[in-house]
N, CA and C of each residue as an Amber inpcrd file, in Angstrom:
protein
   354
 -27.8470000-268.1970000  19.7270000 -27.8100000-268.6090000  18.1920000
 -27.1000000-269.9560000  18.1860000 -27.8400000-271.0620000  18.6260000
 -27.1760000-272.4170000  18.3820000 -27.2290000-272.7750000  16.8980000
 -26.3420000-273.6770000  16.5540000 -26.4420000-274.2010000  15.1740000
 -27.8070000-274.7790000  14.9500000 -28.3170000-274.4300000  13.6730000
 -29.6810000-274.7660000  13.2200000 -30.6860000-273.9900000  13.9460000
 -30.4640000-272.8450000  14.3400000 -31.5330000-272.0840000  15.1450000
 -32.6810000-271.7080000  14.1770000 -32.4640000-271.4910000  12.8620000
 -33.5970000-271.3210000  11.9460000 -34.5310000-272.4180000  11.9570000
 -34.0850000-273.6260000  11.8990000 -34.8990000-274.8930000  12.0380000
 -35.6540000-274.9760000  13.4240000 -34.8210000-274.6430000  14.4820000
 -35.3280000-274.7220000  15.7830000 -36.5590000-273.5830000  15.8470000
 -36.3890000-272.4710000  15.3220000 -37.3710000-271.3380000  15.2900000
 -38.5560000-271.8260000  14.5400000 -38.4340000-272.3910000  13.3960000
 -39.5210000-273.0580000  12.5960000 -40.2450000-274.0000000  13.3310000
 -39.7270000-274.9450000  14.0220000 -40.3130000-275.8550000  14.8660000
 -41.0350000-275.2510000  16.0800000 -40.5380000-274.0850000  16.5680000
 -41.2240000-273.4600000  17.6100000 -42.4920000-272.8920000  17.1120000
 -42.3890000-272.2020000  15.9370000 -43.7210000-271.6330000  15.2700000
 -44.7150000-272.6710000  15.0730000 -44.1740000-273.9230000  14.6180000
 -45.1800000-274.9850000  14.4120000 -45.8770000-275.3670000  15.6690000
 -44.9590000-275.5190000  16.6960000 -45.5100000-275.8510000  18.0410000
 -46.4120000-274.8160000  18.6310000 -46.1400000-273.6540000  18.3970000
 -46.9830000-272.4560000  18.8160000 -48.3220000-272.4700000  18.0540000
 -48.3000000-272.6890000  16.7890000 -49.6500000-272.8380000  16.0190000
 -50.6070000-273.8670000  16.6870000 -49.8710000-275.0150000  16.9370000
 -50.5190000-276.2080000  17.5010000 -51.1450000-275.8460000  18.8770000
 -50.2030000-275.1760000  19.7950000 -50.7380000-274.8460000  21.0440000
 -51.8820000-273.9000000  21.0440000 -51.9320000-273.0590000  19.9940000
 -53.2410000-272.1480000  19.9500000 -54.3730000-273.0680000  19.5280000
 -54.1940000-274.3490000  19.2250000 -55.3450000-275.1470000  18.7560000
 -55.8120000-274.8940000  17.3260000 -54.9450000-274.2630000  16.5420000
 -55.1720000-274.0530000  15.0230000 -54.6610000-275.1670000  14.2290000
 -55.2660000-275.4650000  13.2340000 -54.7440000-276.4870000  12.2600000
 -53.8750000-275.9240000  11.2110000 -54.2560000-274.6370000  10.9140000
 -53.5270000-273.9000000   9.8560000 -53.4890000-272.4260000  10.1080000
 -52.4020000-271.7660000   9.6250000 -52.2350000-270.2800000   9.8350000
 -51.6950000-269.5800000   8.7290000 -51.9820000-268.3980000   8.7060000
 -51.2620000-267.4750000   7.7910000 -49.9710000-266.9560000   8.3800000
 -48.9690000-267.1240000   7.5990000 -47.5730000-266.7760000   8.2550000
 -47.0220000-265.5980000   7.4630000 -46.5070000-264.6140000   8.1680000
 -45.7990000-263.4980000   7.6350000 -44.3900000-263.3910000   8.1590000
 -43.3380000-263.3050000   7.2220000 -42.0430000-263.3710000   7.6300000
 -41.2800000-262.1580000   7.1030000 -40.4790000-261.4540000   7.9030000
 -39.5810000-260.3580000   7.4960000 -38.2060000-260.6610000   7.9760000
 -37.2490000-260.5000000   7.1270000 -35.7880000-260.6150000   7.4920000
 -35.5730000-262.1120000   7.9580000 -35.0580000-262.3690000   9.0820000
 -34.6950000-263.4810000   9.7040000 -36.0220000-264.3950000   9.8760000
 -37.0960000-263.6830000  10.1840000 -38.4340000-264.3160000  10.3400000
 -38.9700000-264.9070000   8.8930000 -38.5580000-264.2280000   7.8720000
 -38.7220000-264.7090000   6.5160000 -38.0880000-266.0190000   6.2200000
 -36.8540000-266.1300000   6.7290000 -36.0270000-267.4380000   6.4700000
 -36.8400000-268.5780000   7.4010000 -37.1560000-268.1440000   8.5360000
 -37.8830000-269.1600000   9.3380000 -39.1100000-269.4840000   8.8880000
 -40.0510000-268.4700000   8.2570000 -41.1880000-268.6920000   7.5530000
 -40.8890000-269.6640000   6.2940000 -39.9470000-269.4770000   5.5370000
 -39.6900000-270.3200000   4.4280000 -39.5360000-271.6920000   4.8370000
 -38.7370000-272.0480000   5.8820000 -38.4690000-273.3670000   6.3960000
 -39.7370000-273.8790000   6.9180000 -40.5770000-273.1710000   7.6560000
 -41.7530000-273.6620000   8.1030000 -42.6930000-274.1680000   6.9280000
 -42.8890000-273.3190000   5.9540000 -43.7430000-273.6120000   4.8150000
 -43.1440000-274.7570000   3.9890000 -41.8510000-274.9910000   3.9250000
 -41.4170000-275.9890000   3.1330000 -41.3710000-277.3210000   4.0420000
 -41.2740000-277.2680000   5.2850000 -41.2010000-278.4960000   6.1280000
 -42.5330000-278.8240000   6.6580000 -43.3930000-277.8470000   6.8000000
 -44.7850000-278.1940000   7.3070000 -45.9780000-277.3410000   6.5180000
 -46.0410000-277.7220000   5.1720000 -46.9930000-277.1380000   4.3530000
 -48.4200000-277.3590000   4.8780000 -48.5620000-278.4720000   5.5770000
 -49.9250000-278.7770000   6.2040000 -50.4790000-277.7850000   7.0610000
 -49.4800000-276.9220000   7.7410000 -50.1190000-275.9910000   8.5790000
 -50.0020000-274.4230000   8.1840000 -49.2570000-274.2970000   6.9390000
 -49.2300000-272.9640000   6.4610000 -50.2830000-272.7660000   5.2690000
 -51.2660000-271.9170000   5.6190000 -52.3340000-271.8340000   4.7520000
 -51.8640000-270.6240000   3.6350000 -51.3320000-269.5550000   4.0710000
 -50.7960000-268.4190000   3.1830000 -49.4880000-268.0380000   3.8670000
 -48.5460000-267.5780000   2.9780000 -47.3000000-267.1520000   3.3200000
 -46.8750000-265.7800000   2.7160000 -46.5470000-264.8670000   3.4970000
 -46.0660000-263.6820000   2.9140000 -44.6290000-263.5840000   3.3100000
 -43.7840000-263.1640000   2.3910000 -42.3390000-263.0180000   2.5310000
 -41.9330000-261.6000000   2.0780000 -41.1610000-260.8900000   3.0040000
 -40.4520000-259.6430000   2.5550000 -39.1670000-259.3650000   3.3170000
 -38.2570000-258.7150000   2.5990000 -37.0080000-258.3610000   3.1510000
 -36.1540000-259.4810000   3.6760000 -36.1490000-260.5660000   2.8990000
 -35.3700000-261.7820000   3.2690000 -34.7340000-262.3060000   2.1580000
 -33.9720000-263.4050000   2.3460000 -33.2330000-263.9720000   1.3160000
 -33.5020000-265.5320000   1.3630000 -33.2430000-266.0930000   0.1400000
 -33.3800000-267.5520000   0.2050000 -32.1000000-268.3530000   0.3020000
 -31.0520000-267.6670000   0.1580000 -29.7080000-268.3940000   0.3070000
 -28.6670000-267.3020000   0.5280000 -27.5330000-267.6830000   0.9480000
 -26.4120000-266.7770000   1.0070000 -25.4770000-267.0890000  -0.0540000
 -24.8210000-265.9910000  -0.7330000 -23.8470000-266.1930000  -1.6940000
 -22.5020000-266.0400000  -1.0940000 -21.5790000-266.1650000  -1.8980000
 -20.1510000-265.9740000  -1.5470000 -19.8830000-264.3240000  -1.2350000
 -20.5850000-263.5290000  -1.9220000 -20.5560000-262.1980000  -1.6030000
 -21.0730000-261.8100000  -0.1950000 -22.2900000-262.5040000   0.0020000
 -22.8790000-262.3320000   1.4070000 -21.9130000-262.6760000   2.4950000
 -21.2840000-263.9080000   2.3680000 -20.4120000-264.3660000   3.3980000
 -19.2270000-263.4620000   3.5110000 -18.7640000-262.7830000   2.3980000
 -17.6380000-261.8040000   2.4980000 -18.1470000-260.6370000   3.3060000
 -19.3370000-260.1960000   3.1410000 -19.8230000-259.0880000   3.8740000
 -19.8420000-259.4020000   5.2840000 -20.5930000-260.6760000   5.5530000
 -20.5170000-261.0210000   6.9430000 -19.1370000-260.9800000   7.7100000
 -18.3300000-261.4450000   7.1310000 -16.8450000-261.4690000   7.5830000
 -16.3370000-260.0420000   7.9380000 -16.7970000-259.0600000   7.0000000
 -16.2700000-257.7820000   7.1510000 -16.9120000-257.0440000   8.4780000
 -18.0670000-257.5630000   8.9930000 -18.6040000-256.9810000  10.0730000
 -18.3140000-257.7470000  11.4190000 -17.6860000-258.9320000  11.3160000
 -17.3500000-259.7570000  12.4370000 -16.7150000-259.1130000  13.6270000
 -15.6660000-258.3090000  13.3440000 -14.8940000-257.6790000  14.4010000
 -15.4300000-256.3750000  14.8340000 -16.0470000-256.3680000  15.9500000
 -16.7260000-255.0230000  16.4060000 -15.6000000-253.9270000  16.6710000
 -14.4540000-254.2720000  16.7430000 -13.3460000-253.3460000  16.8010000
 -13.3060000-252.3910000  15.5050000 -13.7850000-252.8670000  14.3980000
 -13.7630000-252.1870000  13.1470000 -15.0980000-251.4250000  13.0130000
 -16.0220000-251.4400000  13.9050000 -17.2830000-250.7720000  13.6760000
 -17.0880000-249.3310000  14.3340000 -17.9240000-248.4180000  13.8450000
 -17.8510000-247.0950000  14.4710000 -18.2870000-247.0010000  15.8630000
 -17.9200000-246.1840000  16.7090000 -18.2260000-246.0280000  18.0570000
 -19.7680000-245.8160000  18.1010000 -20.3080000-244.9550000  17.2720000
 -21.7610000-244.7110000  17.3450000 -22.5360000-246.1050000  17.2970000
 -22.0400000-246.9550000  16.3290000 -22.8150000-248.0730000  15.9700000
 -22.6190000-249.2610000  16.9790000 -21.4920000-249.3000000  17.5570000
 -21.1470000-250.4490000  18.4970000 -21.5010000-250.0680000  20.0970000
 -21.3740000-248.6570000  20.3070000 -21.5220000-248.2930000  21.8990000
 -22.8820000-248.7480000  22.4350000 -24.0100000-248.5610000  21.8710000
 -25.3350000-248.9650000  22.4390000 -25.3480000-250.5000000  22.8200000
 -24.6550000-251.2130000  21.7860000 -24.7930000-252.6670000  21.9470000
 -23.6570000-253.1320000  23.0050000 -22.6270000-252.6530000  23.0630000
 -21.6430000-252.7990000  24.1300000 -22.1670000-252.3580000  25.5550000
 -22.8500000-251.3050000  25.6590000 -23.5250000-250.9380000  26.7280000
 -24.5270000-251.9850000  27.3430000 -25.1410000-252.4260000  26.3770000
 -26.2580000-253.4590000  26.7580000 -25.7250000-254.8360000  27.0320000
 -24.6550000-255.3460000  26.2590000 -24.2570000-256.8190000  26.3810000
 -22.8670000-256.8190000  26.9630000 -22.1690000-255.7630000  27.0950000
 -20.6190000-255.8050000  27.4930000 -19.8660000-256.0290000  26.1990000
 -18.6010000-255.6940000  26.3110000 -17.8580000-255.8480000  25.0430000
 -17.6280000-257.2920000  24.6440000 -17.2300000-258.2060000  25.5740000
 -17.0230000-259.5420000  25.1150000 -18.5040000-260.1560000  24.8470000
 -19.4630000-259.7850000  25.6060000 -20.8730000-260.3330000  25.3890000
 -21.3770000-260.0370000  24.0030000 -21.1940000-258.8030000  23.5760000
 -21.6740000-258.3490000  22.2640000 -20.8860000-259.1150000  21.1340000
 -19.6000000-259.1650000  21.3030000 -18.7350000-259.9100000  20.3810000
 -19.2230000-261.3820000  20.2270000 -19.4730000-261.9990000  21.3630000
 -19.8600000-263.2970000  21.3500000 -21.2250000-263.6570000  20.6500000
 -22.2490000-262.6480000  20.9090000 -23.4470000-262.7310000  20.3810000
 -23.2770000-262.6000000  18.8830000 -22.4470000-261.4810000  18.3630000
 -22.5110000-261.3750000  17.0170000 -21.6440000-262.6250000  16.3640000
 -20.5820000-263.1690000  16.9860000 -20.0560000-264.3760000  16.4140000
 -21.0980000-265.5080000  16.1870000 -21.8390000-265.7180000  17.2310000
 -22.9050000-266.7900000  17.3440000 -23.7880000-266.6400000  16.1040000
 -24.3220000-265.3990000  16.0100000 -25.2750000-264.9370000  14.9890000
 -24.6850000-265.3380000  13.5910000 -23.5140000-264.7720000  13.2840000
 -22.8070000-264.8950000  12.0150000 -22.6140000-266.3550000  11.7720000
 -22.1860000-267.1670000  12.7110000 -21.9720000-268.6610000  12.5510000
 -23.2990000-269.2960000  12.1310000 -24.3180000-268.7900000  12.7940000
 -25.6260000-269.3220000  12.5080000 -26.0220000-269.0960000  10.9930000
 -25.5470000-267.8710000  10.4650000 -26.0570000-267.7160000   9.1100000
 -25.2150000-268.6190000   8.2390000 -23.9670000-268.9700000   8.4370000
 -23.2230000-269.8130000   7.7760000 -23.9580000-271.2670000   7.7110000
 -24.5850000-271.4720000   8.8160000 -25.2770000-272.8130000   8.7840000
 -26.6100000-272.7380000   8.0030000 -27.1120000-271.6820000   7.7050000
 -28.3690000-271.5440000   7.0120000 -28.6320000-272.2720000   5.8310000
 -27.6150000-272.3820000   5.0610000 -27.6750000-273.3430000   3.6910000
 -27.9200000-274.6740000   4.0170000 -27.5180000-275.1890000   5.1750000
 -27.6370000-276.5100000   5.4950000 -29.1520000-276.8200000   5.8220000
 -29.8390000-275.6810000   6.3770000 -31.4060000-275.7810000   6.7470000
 -32.2530000-275.6000000   5.6210000 -31.8760000-275.3230000   4.4020000
 -32.7820000-275.1340000   3.1900000 -33.2990000-276.6410000   2.7820000
 -34.6030000-276.5950000   2.4800000 -35.2130000-277.8040000   2.0110000
 -35.3670000-277.5580000   0.5090000 -34.9120000-278.4180000  -0.3680000
 -35.0820000-278.2220000  -1.8510000 -36.4780000-278.9340000  -2.1720000
 -36.8390000-278.5660000  -3.2490000 -38.3200000-279.1630000  -3.9100000
 -37.9900000-280.6400000  -3.9720000 -36.8980000-281.1350000  -4.4360000
 -36.6480000-282.5440000  -4.4720000 -36.9520000-283.2210000  -3.1780000
 -36.5460000-282.5800000  -2.0410000 -36.6100000-283.1210000  -0.7150000
 -38.0770000-283.3270000  -0.2180000 -38.8770000-282.5300000  -0.8280000
 -40.1810000-282.4210000  -0.2990000 -41.0770000-283.7710000  -0.7170000
């Protein structure tokens, strides 16, 4: 989850569409994919024919950031929720992945393109 990963992912989708030899595509985005799809549609409207968005947000509010901070420390998670992820990534590995993901969300507002910028 490097800084600006939503923009990177939108660029990757644009590149994938081009690699397929398509000039335009229908794009469907759910959750983080919806955020990527919004960035793609805003930055590259020339290749997005139709866009379906569900289960996503357009921006983070202060309440969202407060919630993100509440889940940052995996020591506060229930054993049932954290154990499968710790088993997969290791304790430090999972905490690092979570921190990187949450930090990426903090940068999402910087990725947004406003109508005025188009």
